[in-house]
N, C-alpha and C positions, 0 to 999 in steps of 0.2 A: 303625306300625299301635296305635291304641290299643284297650285293652280292659278291658270290667269280668270281674273274678274274684271270683267269692260263694263261703263255706264258711260250715258252720253246724254249733252239734251242741246238742244240749239233755243234758241228765244231772241224776238227781232227788239229786245231792248224799249227805251223812252221815248226816243224821236222817231227811228227812221216807221212806215207807212207796212213794207215788206220788207222780209228777211233774202235774203243774198246768200246765206250761209247753207253751206251742207253737211251733212253727217253722215260717215259709216262705222258701218260697226258687226263685222262679221266673228267669224271662229276665228283665225288667225290674218285676217287685214283687218287695219281698221286707218281712217283720215277725217280731217278738218280741211274744206273748202271753202273761201271768202272770194265769194262773185260781185262782179264792177261791172256798169256797162249801162244802169238806170232800164227804166223799164224792165222787161224779165227777162231782160240779157244777162245779168249776174246771176239769176237763179239758174238760167239756164247752162251758166259756165261752170260754174259751180259744180252742179250734179251731173254734166256731161263728164269732168274731170275726174270724177271719183267711177264709174264704169270699169275701164281699165284697170284699176285696183284693184274694186270685186269680182274680177274675175280669177284672183292670183289667187282668193281663194279655197284655200284644203289643199294648194299641191304643193308636192315634196320634191323638195331640189337635191341634187346629190353632195354639194356644200354650201359652205355661208357666199363662197364669189358669186355662183350660181343663185342664188336667190337673192343676196342683194342688186347683182345684173338684173335680176326680171323686176325687183322693183322698179330700179330705176327706166329699163326699157318701159314699163306702166306709163310713167311719169311721162317719157319724151312722148306715146300713145296719145296721152291723154292730151299735150298741145296738139297735135294734129288734129284731133278731133274736135278741140276749139276752138283752133284756127278753121277747120273747113267748114261748119258750122257758119262763123262769121262772114267767109265767103259767097257762100250758098244765102244768105238770108242778109238783107242791107239794113233789117232790123238788127239783127247783132252786131252791127260793126262796131268794133271798137273795144268789146266786151272782152273781160279776160279773168282769170280769177290764179287767188292763193291756191297750193297745196299741200301738208304735211302729209306725209302718210307712212305709217307702220303696218312692216309682218314678222311676225311673231313663228316659229318655228321649234319648239321645243324652250327651251332655256335661251335661242338666241333672237336681240331684235335687230331688224335691220329696218332702219328711216330712213326717207329719201323725204326731199324737201326745196319748195319755189315759193319767193315772195316774205312774209311775215307774220304768216304765221306759224307759231311756237310749239316746241316742245322740249319739255323741262322731264327733268328726272330730278326724285326726289331719294334719295340714297344714306341712309346712319345719319340722320337727321342733316345732309350739304345736302343743299338742293340748288343743281345748278341748269343754266340755260344751252340748252345741248344744239340748237341751231343759230345760223345768221339769221339775223335780218336782211333781206335785200331792199334797203329804200336807202332812199335819197338820204336822210339825215346818221343815219347806222356810217355811208360812205364818207360823210363831213366829219363824224366823229372819229373814224379811224386817220382820215388824214391828218386830227386833229386841231381842225378847224373850229369844232365846240365841242364841250361837254357831254356829257350823259344826262346832265341836269338841263341844259338849254335844248339836249333833242329834244328832249317831252314834255316841252313848250314851242317848240319852232311850228312856225306856221306851216312848214311844205312836211309835217313828219310823217302824212299820210300818202306821199308821194312812193310809190316803190319802182325800184329800177330790172327787175326781174319777175316775168309773171305768166301763167300758162294761159298760151292764147294770142300772145299778142304780137308772136313774130311766131316764122318757120321754124326756126330752131329755138331751144332753149338748154339751158347750162341747168343741170342737178346736181345737188349738193346730197351726200348719203354720207353717213355713218354704220358702223355696227357693233355691238355690244352683247357681253351674257348679263343675264339677269341673276340677281339675288334674291331669296327671299326678302319679302318685306320692302322692294322694290316699288317707289308711286310712279308710274310714267304716263303728264302729264301734256296734252294734245289742244290747244286752243287756237282762236280765233283773235284780234288785238283786240276784238272789242270787250276784252277780259283783261290780255297781257299791255294795253296800252290807255287803263283807267284804274285799276287795280294792283298794288303795288307790288315788288316779288316777295318783301317781306310776309306781305296777307294774305297772299295765295301758298305761299309753304308752309305758313302758322296754322292755313286750316286743312289743309293736309296730313301734317301732324295733330291738332285737337279733333277734329269730327272723322267717326270711326268709321260708320254706316256710309259706303261709296256714292247710294245715290243722295244722300244729306251733302256730302261733300260738294257734289258739282252742283247742288240747289245752291247751296250756302254761296257759291264762287259767283254764281248768276246772278243771288240778291246783291252780293255783295258790286259790282259792275253797273247794277240796275240802282242802288243805292248810292253811287256816283253819280250818275245820271243820265247812264245808258245811254249813251250818245250812237253807238254801233252797234248793228247786231253780236248779239255773244253768243259761242259755241265754244263746249266745254266738253273733253273726251278723258275719263279716265281706265287708266288699266292699274290695276294692283297684283303682283305677284306673291302668288300667299303660300306659305308649308302651316298648312291643317292641322298637321301631325305634332309641327315645334309648340314647344311651352310658347307663350304670350311675348313676345322682346318686347322688353324696356321702350315707350316710345319716349326721342328727345328730345325734351324742352326748348333747348338749344340748338338753331337753328340756321348753320354758316348757308352765305348766301354766295353765290358764283353767276351774277347776268352776265350778260354780253359784253367784253370790254373790247379793250382797244383790238386792231388783231394783227399789231405788231409784237403787244405783248402776250395774246394767249398762248397759255402753254398747250397745246393740244398733245403733245407728247404725256403729261402729267395726268391729265386729264381721263386719254384713253387708257394708261397706263390701273386709273382706279377703278375704270368701271369696263375692260377690259378690251382689246379690241383684236384685229383677225388676224393679228400675226400671231401666228402658231409657233413658232421657232422660239427653242431657248437660246439665250446666251451661256456658254461653258468662262468658269471664272477661275482662273488657275492660278494662285497663291503665287510672286514673286520671292525672290531671297530674305526681302524687307519686309516681309509681311502681307503687303497691299496685294490687291486682289484687283487684275487686269483683265479686261472684256476683250475675250479675243474677235466676237465679233462686232464689238466698235471697231478695232484696228483695222479688222479688216473692211466693217461701214465703211469708216474716214478715207481708206487709202482705194474704196471703187470711188467715195462720191469725188477725189481728187482729178482721179482718169478720166471718169465722168465730163467732169468740171473740162477739163484741159478738152478733152473731144469735142461737145459743145460748144466753147470758144472756137476750137478753130474751127467748126462746122459752118457758124455764124460769118465769122469772114470769112471763111474760102468757098461761098455756094451754099451754107443750108441754112443763110439768111433768109431766102425764098420760101421756104416752109414756115416760118416763125411770121413774114411778114404776112401771108394767107391767112392764118388761122387765130388775126388777135385785131380788135380793134381799140381807141377811142379816142372821144369827142375831146377837141382841145383847136387852140387856136393858130394860126396861121398870118401871123403878120396880125392886122384889125379882124379876120374873118374868121370866123366859127367853119371848122371843118371834120372832115372824119378823117382820121388818117389809123393804115394800115400796120399793123408790126406792133410791137414791146414797145412804150414807152423810155426807151433808155439808147443811152449810148454808151460803144465800145470801143474809146480811144478817140480815132475822129470817125468813126464811122455810125450813123442813125440808122438805130434797128429799126426807122420805122418810114411810111410816107405819107401822103396826101394822095386819098381816094375816090372821096366826094366833098365837094363844096356845098357850103348854103350858101344864103342870101343873107345870113344871121351877120352884123357886126357886132364887136367889143359891144359900142357903144350902146347896142339899142339891149343890151340885157342888162336886167335886176343887180342890182351891185353887189348885192350879200352872195348871188352864183357866180359871179366873177372869177372871185379866186379857184372855184374848183375844175373853168375851163381853162388858166392861167397853166393849171398840174395835169389835166392830162385828166377828164373823166372815163372810165374805162368802157366798154360790153362787151357785155357777152357773145354779140355777133354783130353781124352788118345790119340787118334789121333792128335788133336793140339801140344802136348805132345813131340809125334814122330817126325813129322812138325817142330818145333822149335830144336830137335837134328840134324834133317837132316840137316838145316838151318843154324846151326852154326860157323860163318864165324871163319876160320880156318885157320891160317902162313902156310906159305910156307916153308918145313923143313929148306933152306937154311937163311930164314932171320932173320936179326941182332935185336936186338931196334933201333928206328928212334931216331934220334935227336931231344930231346926236350919232350919224352918218363917218365914218372915218374914211380916208384916202383904198385902203382896200375893200368899204362895200361892210362891213361888221355892222350891224344895226344895231340897238340895246330893242330887245323885246320890254312893247310898253305894257304886258299883262305878266311878264315877270317881278 
């Protein structure tokens, strides 16, 4: 008999006076939210965001697509509710929350995600981070500006670029996979992942057998490391009670978040199973090689689609793309919001200035300038405006710090 065992706990940590995290554990839905906003606003945001997720508990869906769509819609509804509360109550202005939610139906797992609370999967000794952090430092890592080691010590590591409740619209990441006996899914706030190394988290999941004890041990590890933030841990174990105890892997391979350009999503989803139900037909040719008919047709289709997209952009389709994409960058010395795609197609620019700020590049802190020069992507216009408002500015009396180079890179004094 296969069953899902779920357990979770939230702890205030060693520094914060209140707990702005929220935790949801029901029969088929699970979630972690990390609120922000000060006073009681963060607590309100995180608790409110969980309400639409809880409403999915026990629902039956026609197929995977319907299930993951419902979960994404619930996250969008959470954004709407938190945003509306902030509009209606001046005390809640500026509040927001991360949200990482899981929906289980049979052996299928669906995950939806906004922010930097994480989902991990431990399977057959392989520990993998399933979600991407929507943070400034992760963007810097993706762009090759800093390393993962530098990101862990970066002074702006707590700045998130996407959250529930900060704008009218929200971009939601989602994925689905098929569970296997022995799988362990961990949802947690950055009070754990930002303090405890992935290797230590994975080792705890492997070595501690009791789920409640596992959760308590992870929280203790975060508190032993200083407990600088609220700590929320939710553990799901998919067990086969009739199977003999499987050997526990003492050697663990770790797949933490890697550069977006290098991430092998096809390989990862192949290992975990994806939404694609179609089988590829293999036909041996006379040399004995196997050629994928599906791959050939896919490449041909991709070429046709690529030609169609390029033609559409050049000959009139660009307005559609321009109206749905935004990024923050520079127009001369001025910080502006661009509408469109940060690319050129021959002589054509696939973007245009839609809003201008009063900020100039000389007013921006040196370490942040390369991001503006390369263009900082935004989920929507509201997100772009928020990025502009949160640009770190220099003190007008500030002189370059020792160790700063022309690009504004600064050696971390704590490194």
